[in-house]
N, C-alpha and C positions, 0 to 999 in steps of 0.2 A: 260609705264611710264608718264603719263600723270599721273595718281595716287604718281609718286616719285616728278616729278614737284609742283605737289598739293599740297604737305607735305613741299614740300621746299620753292617756294614762297608764299605758303600762310605765313609762320612767319616774311617773309621781310620789312624792315615798311625804305624806302627808298623816301628822298623827289625827287617829278618829276619834270624836267628830274633828271637822276642822273647821280651823279660823281663817274667816273666808280671805283673808287677804293672805294670809301663805299659799292655801291652795292660790289663788289668783298668780302672789310670784314665779308659782311651781309648776302649772302650767305656763308661763310667760316663761320658763324654761325651759322646758318639755320643745314648744316651741323653735327657741329660739334651733335648739339639736337638731330640730327636725327638719327647720330649715337652710340651716347649714351657716347661720350669719345669725348675728345679733338682731332683736326683737324692740323694739320701744316700745312701751306703752305711754301715752299721757292723755290725761285725764280733763276736759276743757267742757264748757258750757258752752252746748249746742246752738240754735238759735232757737227757737218754740215751731212745732209744725214742723219739723225738718227733720234729718237722721238722730241716730242715737251713736254709731258711729262711722269710723273710716278706716282703710285700711293706705297708707300710702309703700309702694313701694321701689326705695333711692336705690341708690345703684350700691352702697353698699351694708343697708339695714333697710330694714320690717317698722315702719310706724302705725301703730295701730294706736287711732284715737278714742276714747268710750266716753259720752257725758259721762260728768264728774257728779250731776244732780242721781243718775240712778246708785240701787244699791249696791253692795261691792258684792250679790250675790249674780243682780242683776247686765253688769258690769263684765263679769263671765263670762253673760249668755251670749252678749253681745259682740266682747272678745271672740270670743266661738266660733259665733259666726260669719265677721273678717275672716278668721282662719281657713272658711273654708271656702272663703272666696278666692286664698292664698289657693287652696289644692286643686278648686277648681282651674284654675288659669296654669297650675305647673300639668295638668294632666291634658291639655284643652291648648298647650302647647308644642306639642308633637303634631296639630294638624296648621295651627292658626299661624301659630309661634312660627313658623316655618318659614315662613313669605317671610316677615319684618326683620330686615338687617341686624346684621347684631348690632347692639349700643344707640339703635334709634328708638326716639321715645315711644310709646306703646301706650293705649289706653290701661289702667287695667276694673277699671267701672267706670261707668253714671248712670246717674238719675237725671231725670229733670221736670217731672216732677214728684210730687208726693201727696199723698193721699191724710187731708184734716177730718176724717170718718177717725 
């Protein structure tokens, strides 16, 4: 996790104190560079008591959807959570991904239940 944070944060240049929207944009740019592909952030309303973020891995880009009702600082946390899924999938690709034929659809993540607590 430290290596990922260093790789992303070291490239970010924003004034201190940072405007949260500027920081978010710089973080998205850093993740795009790290992934070597476009990363798009969409802000949408999620149904109550469900998820607050979602990562969709398309063929040429990543789409991260965050709950638009969350404060910007919280949206950054949600985005970073989804980036962690990207990182884990990349790290696991050497083992689990080797058995998947090139171009075949593969699950990125799945959730079948949400806690209402």
